[in-house]
N, C-alpha and C positions, 0 to 999 in steps of 0.2 A: 811149743801149742803155744795159740793167739787168744785173742780176747776169748770168752761165752755171747759167742752172736747168737742171737735166733732169727730165722725167718720167719715174719710176724707185716711181711708184707701182707697177704691177706684179712690179716685181723686188722693191720690199720684202716684198709679202703670198711673193711665189714663194719669197724668203731664207727667210722665217717657215716657211713649211709645209716646206722642208727641213730644216733648223733646228729641230723647234719648239723641244731644250732646248738652255740655255745651264749648264755645270756650274761653280763655281768650288771648287774641290776640294781646296784647304787649303792651305798655303806649311809652307815650312819654312827653318831657319835655319843657319849655321856659322859660327865667330871663324877667322878665320887669319891672320896681319902683320899685325893690328894692322886689322884688318878685318871689317865683321861680315855677309858676303851671309845674303839674300834673296832662295827663288827661290818663286816664289808656280805653282801650279797650274790651270788652264783648260783648257776641252772641251764645245767645239761638238755632239758627236755627231759629228764623223768628223775633229778635229785637234785637236790637242792642243798650248797651249802654255802658254813654261814662262819668263815675262820677268825679271828680274830689277834687283836693287835692291846697292849694296855699299854702305856706312856705314862710312867711319872709325873708329875708337873711338881711337887713342894721345889723345888728347887727352879723352879721356870722363871724367867724373871719376864714375860712377855704379861702382854695384855690380853687373859684369856676372851674378858667378854666379847672382845672383838673378833672373835671367831665365829661365836655364835652355838647355841644349841644342840644338838642332833641334825641339824641340819649345816656344816658349814658353806660359806657363801665363793663360790666361784670370786676371782679378783683381788683378793686379797693372797694367793701363796699359798694361803690354807690351803682349799678344794682342790688346789693344783694335786699340790705335794701328795694329799693323801689318794689322789685320782688316784693318780698315776703309781703310785704306791700296791693297789689294790691292779691296776690290771697289772703289773711284777709278779702280785700275787697272786694273777690270775692261773697264770702256766702252769701252776702245780696242780690245779683240777685240771684245766683244758688239756692237758695233755695225755691223757686218761683215757678219752676218746680220738683227739685231733679234729673236733669240730672242724669242719671245710670253713664254715658262717660262722664269725664273732659276735655279736649286738654290742655293744656299749649305746646303756641305755640313760647314763646322765650326763655327758659329752661328749663331746667329738673333735676329734683329729684333721689338722691342718695333710697335705697331701706327704710335707719334710716330716711330719711327727710321725705319720702314717709310716714311711718305711721303715723310718730310725727301729719304730718297732713292731714289722717286719723280719730286720737284720735281731733283732734282740730273742724271737721265737724262734727264727733260722740255726743262727749259729749258737745262740744259748742251748738251744737244745739240739746240737751238734752229734751229741758221742750220746745220745737218748736216742733218733735216728739211724746214727751207723749201731752199737747195739742190740736192738730191729731189729734192722736188716731193711729200714723203711726208703724207697725210693719218691723223692718229690720234692719237684724245685721249689724254691723258694717265692715263686711267684701265685703259689699254686698251693702253699704250702698251709696259708690262711686266710681267709679276705676280711676284713674288717665294716660293718654296720653298725651304724648313727639314727638312733632315736632318740636324738637332741641334736640341738642349736650350737651349744654352752659351747662357748670354744674357753682355752686355757687363756690367764690374761696375768704373764708374770708378772713378779712384787720387785722392788727394787731397795734390798737392804743396806745402808750406810751406817748400823749403829751397834753391831754384833760386836764380839772382840771375845780371845780364847780357844783354844784348840781343843778336839771332839778327839778319839782315841779309839779307836775301836778296839777290844783289847777276845783271840780269839782262846785262849793260853797257849799258843807256839813257842817257839822262838822270838820266832817276826817280830810279833807285836808287843813281848816282853824287849828287842833291841829294840825301839823305836821308843820305848813307855823311856827309857833308861836315854837315850842318844839327845830324844826331845827332853827332856829335863834338864839340863845341860842349856841345851842354849836359847829353851826360852821361860825356866822355869818352871817346877812342879804346881807348884799355885796356877799358872796361865794353862794346864791340862786336866782335863773333864775324860776321864776311860773312862767307855763302854763296853755295856754288853747286852746281844742278841741271846736271849734265854741262857745265862748267865752258868756257866760248870764250874764244879769244882777248879777247875787248871785255872780257868781263867781270873778267878777272885785272887789266887794265890799269886798267879802273875803282877793283879791289881798291887797286893799284899807288898809281897816282894819288893815290886821296884820304891815303894817307897810313899804308895797312894794308901789316900782311906777308900776304903768301901762304901761307909756310909757317904757318898761324894759323890760316889761317881753312878753312871747312871743304866737301871738293866730295864732291860724291854723285854715284855715277854709278847712273845707268837704262837698261837694258842691255833694248832689244825685241825681243820671240820674229822671226827673219827668216820667219816660214810666216805672217803677218800680213801684211807685206811683200806675200806671191806670191798669198796671196790676192786686197789691191787688185790684181794686175797682173793677176788671172783674173777682173777685174769686180763682187765682192765691194762693197756699198754703203763707202761710207769720206766722210770729210766732217771739220769741223774737232770736237773737242773740248775739254770742259773744261780748258785743261790747269793754269789756275790753282788748282782744286780739288783735281786730283791735288801742286799745288806745296804746298798747305796740308796734307797731311797728311803730307807730305814732313816739312815744316819741322817739323809737331807731334812727331814720333817722336825728329828729331833734336833740336829742344831737348828733349826728359826725356833719351836718353841723352846728352848733355851738359850736361843743368843748368842752360840757361837761361827763366830768367822770363818775359823779351818774346819777342817774336817783328815784327817792325816790318817791313810790309810798305812797296809804293811805287805804292798803286793812286790814285788819285785820283777829284774830285766825276768829271768827263768820263765813267769809264768806264760812269757810271749811265744812259747817254744811250743808248736802243734806237735799233740797226742801222738797219731796216724803223722808218721813222716810223710811229707809229702802233699799234706788235706789241710785244710784251715778246721778239721777234726780238732779242737783244742778242751780238754775236760775244765780248763783256764779261763778258759776264756774271757767272763765278767771277772778272771783277775789283768786279764792284759792290759797293755797300754793304747789297742785302742777301742777297748772298750773303754774306759779311762777316757779319753778325750771324748770320745762319742756321748758315754755320759754329760758331761762338764757342757757340750754343748744341747744339748737336747735340755736340764734344767737351766741354764743360763735363760736359755729362748722360752722355754714354758712355762719356767717352775716360779724361780726365782734366780735375779745377780742376786751378789756379793758377797757368798758363799761358797769358800776356795777348796772341791773335794779332789784331795791326789793323793797320793802314793810317797811316800817320803823315803821309801827303801827302791822306787824305782832305779835311781842306777846304778843299785846291787846285786849279786848274781846269786845268788843260794850259797852258794862257797864262801860269799865275804861276809853274809851275812850268820853264817858259822863261826865264821873264827869271830868276827865280835861278839856274837854269842858265848865265846866259849872264856871274855876276859870276865864274866858276867857267872861269877859260880855261884850265888845267892838260888837263882832260879835253876840252874842242873837238877835238881829234884820236886819241882813245883811244874815244870810244863809238861805238858800233852802232847802232840800233834797225833796219836792213834783215830783214826776215827774207827774202828773198831772195837778197840777199848773204851770209845768216849764217855759211856755208857755208865762205864764200872769203873774210871778216873784212873785207868792200869796201858801198860803196851801192853798189846797182844804177844806180843815178838815173834808171830809169824803169819804177815803183809807187807809191801813192799812200800809202803808208806814208815813201817818201823825200823824195814834196812836201807829204807834212802836214809833219813837222820843219822840211823848208826855210820852210815858209809860220811857226808858232810858232815860231819864229825869229829870224824875219824881222826884225820890231820891235825888236832888240834888238841885231842883228849888221847889218854893212855887208853890202854882194855881194859883198864879198874874203873876208874871214871865212868867209862861206857855200861859199865854190868852193872856199876852203883845206880844208874840213869835207869837203865832197860829191866834190870833184874838178873839178864840170860845172858850169856855171852853169844851174841847173833856170827858173830865171826865164825864160829865153831858148828854151825847149823846149813850143814849139805843142802837141806829140803831146802831151803830159798832159791835154791840157784836160778828156780824157770825168773823170779820177784827180779833177781841178779841181771840178768842174759836180760829182762827187759828196759832194769834202769842203767845197763850201759852197753846200750842199742847193739849188743846181738844175736837180739829178735825186732822183727817187723812192728810193730809198736811198743809204745812207753805203758808204762801200768796207768790206769786211768785216776789215777791221786795227783792232788798238788807236790809237785813233786820236781827237781829239777832238771837243767840240758842233761843230755846226753854226754857232752862233750868235758862238762864238771862234775859229773860223777866219775871219768872216768882218769879226772885228772884228783882224783880226790882217791880214788884206789892206791893210783902209782905214787902219789905223797904221803898218803897214813902206811903203805904196807914199807916206803923207806926210814919209816920214822916210830918202831916199834909194833909194826904188823902183821912180820911175817909168821906167823904162828895161824890166822884169819887164813878158811880153806879156800872161802870166796875168792880173797885175795890171791890164795894160789894159784888158783885155778884162770885166773885174770892174766899173770905175770906169766906163764908158763904158754899163753897165746900164742 
């Protein structure tokens, strides 16, 4: 059984006719109680959207006065960074109607920058297009139009130091914190969270860091978007890691951090739909990482180093390393379904994947202690298991490893104490 495909091509065309223009009207900011608040303004012809960000600045050592009040100036990197963040944020709102024309009021893009953003819109919404059955070529997907002649003027940064490490609460960021601490020292690392959840906070503490010295940026969606979703406007996956890239870039500039160390692994490069460029993890891929580095260095700021510390590792490699840090076993969470309740749902492909990838290195008893249930005894997970092992036409639309390493993990675990796992028995008997 394949993905939940919906043929919404007619809806796509209808919404584009109903909302022919989407406008990015601009943004403003305010500094109050050691928090820099940024509010963006989008308009789809009928609905105004005002998403917000709150950046803590109590530990920022940058001269905030030169940033300006309420209207950041272009040319110093600040307006460029926030302007680009807003354009990436706008994807979540634009996708509800996929207006054919996208107006930008505060700045304009040159041809290379425009090409960069069109690629992000198209590939970053690849899963969205696939699951909604939308057929549209990249050249026609979105057309940018500019109501300003202000161009991005990047700044060169030469005096930043230290490493900003985004922490999502999963095993990958825990491994990055632990390994980097041994390399550069904890005193040179600042953990970062975007809408930090309990698992992220526990990961930071278990790795020996202080929450007080960590940075938590708060992102607030406009509730109008949720109401449109309820009205059956177009909805689906967006390139969240691309958004995170722009948020961490501005945070690094604000707090004068030189490096941004992600925890994206080589496995993220594999397509979710084999033989296509549809990849749930597109904005975690090395392709996007390379594109992003080129973009911000040319249009926002040079001197900041955005990279994935775990890029040379596979999910299996990371699982093997993670297994050597038992202090994180009961703290981490990777389940999107259970994230709001800080639990493992034990009924999704992400839970099953984490179980599989850790099983060559942990006993059944250790895994049950982590998940609260023996996933290896649940044959109801067979459909997800088949997708993970490449026995289906597609992988799950989740952040999971490659088909080959899942298969290797199953075989290794089966021969290392997991012979009673009914899913592994099924695989081995094929």
